[in-house]
C-alpha positions in Angstrom: -4.3 26.3 23.6 -4.2 22.7 22.6 -2.7 21.6 19.4 -4.6 19.2 17.1 -3.1 15.7 16.9 -1.4 15.3 13.6 -2.3 12.5 11.2 0.3 9.7 11.2 2.7 10.0 8.3 3.0 6.2 8.1 -0.8 5.8 7.9 -1.0 8.4 5.1 1.9 6.8 3.2 0.6 3.3 3.6 -3.0 4.1 2.6 -1.8 5.9 -0.6 0.5 3.1 -1.7 -2.2 0.5 -1.3 -4.8 2.6 -2.9 -2.7 3.3 -6.0 -1.6 -0.2 -5.9 -5.3 -1.3 -6.2 -5.5 0.9 -9.4 -2.4 -0.8 -10.8 -3.9 -4.3 -10.0 -7.1 -3.2 -11.9 -5.0 -2.2 -14.9 -3.0 -5.4 -14.7 -6.2 -7.3 -14.9 -7.3 -5.4 -18.0 -3.9 -6.1 -19.6 -4.1 -9.8 -18.9 -7.6 -9.8 -20.2 -6.4 -8.2 -23.5 -3.6 -10.7 -23.7 -5.9 -13.6 -23.1 -8.3 -12.3 -25.9 -5.2 -11.9 -28.3 -4.1 -15.5 -27.5 -0.8 -14.5 -25.8 -1.8 -16.0 -22.4 -4.5 -18.6 -21.5 -6.3 -17.7 -18.3 -10.0 -18.9 -17.7 -12.2 -15.8 -17.5 -13.6 -16.5 -13.9 -9.9 -17.0 -12.6 -8.7 -13.8 -14.4 -11.6 -11.6 -13.3 -12.0 -13.2 -9.9 -8.3 -13.0 -9.1 -7.8 -9.5 -10.5 -10.8 -7.8 -9.0 -10.3 -9.8 -5.8 -6.8 -8.2 -5.6 -8.4 -4.8 -6.2 -10.9 -5.2 -3.5 -8.2 -6.6 -1.0 -5.9 -3.8 -1.7 -8.6 -1.3 -1.2 -9.7 -3.1 2.0 -6.1 -3.2 3.3 -5.8 0.6 2.6 -8.7 1.2 4.9 -7.4 -1.1 7.7 -4.0 0.6 8.1 -5.2 2.1 11.4 -5.5 -1.3 12.9 -2.6 -3.2 14.2 -2.9 -6.1 11.7 -3.4 -3.7 8.8 0.3 -3.3 8.2 0.8 -7.1 8.1 -2.0 -7.3 5.5 -0.3 -4.6 3.5 3.0 -6.6 3.5 1.2 -9.9 2.6 -0.5 -8.2 -0.3 2.9 -7.2 -1.9 3.5 -10.9 -2.7 0.7 -11.5 -5.2 1.8 -8.6 -7.4 5.3 -10.1 -7.5 4.0 -13.6 -8.3 2.0 -12.1 -11.2 5.3 -12.0 -13.0 4.9 -15.7 -13.7 2.0 -14.8 -16.0 3.3 -11.5 -17.3 6.8 -10.3 -16.3 5.8 -6.6 -16.6 3.4 -7.1 -13.6 6.4 -8.2 -11.4 8.2 -5.1 -12.4 5.2 -3.0 -11.3 5.0 -5.1 -8.2 8.6 -4.5 -7.3 8.2 -0.9 -7.7 5.2 -0.9 -5.4 7.1 -3.0 -2.9 10.0 -0.5 -2.9 7.5 2.3 -2.5 5.7 0.5 0.3 9.0 -0.2 2.1 10.0 3.5 1.8 6.6 4.6 3.0 6.7 2.4 6.0 10.2 3.4 7.0 10.0 7.1 6.3 6.5 7.4 7.7 7.6 5.6 10.9 10.6 7.9 11.2 8.5 11.0 10.6 6.0 9.9 13.4 8.9 9.2 15.7 10.5 12.6 15.2 7.1 14.4 15.5 6.6 12.8 18.8 10.1 13.7 20.0 9.5 17.3 18.9 6.0 17.6 20.6 7.5 16.2 23.7 10.3 18.7 23.7 7.9 21.5 22.9 5.6 20.4 25.8 8.5 20.2 28.2 9.7 23.8 27.1 6.1 25.1 27.5 6.0 23.5 30.9 9.3 25.3 32.1 8.1 28.6 30.8 4.9 28.5 32.7 
């Protein structure tokens, strides 16, 4: 009986963080739009919507590319703009920092889980080979 290959924990964690972060970027765009309309910040509409929705699309794209070798690097790179958003509205940097921490934990913990799964599977395979 062959066991079905398990989905990578790191892949699952990274895709989830980036997908949720794309939602946060969308809501941050809405917040900045509201602040712009209230006169609290001054951001030209095309820059606001282009940059905000561009981030939403990029984060969603990066979530889908986590299976590729360069997908992880793209995920790391997209953490920077959320932190830099703090220059416009400090709360965006707080949210960006929380996602950065979540991203870091997801990458590290997911990698560790994948490694431990591989070790367990190798040990189980070796034990099954000895029994047969």
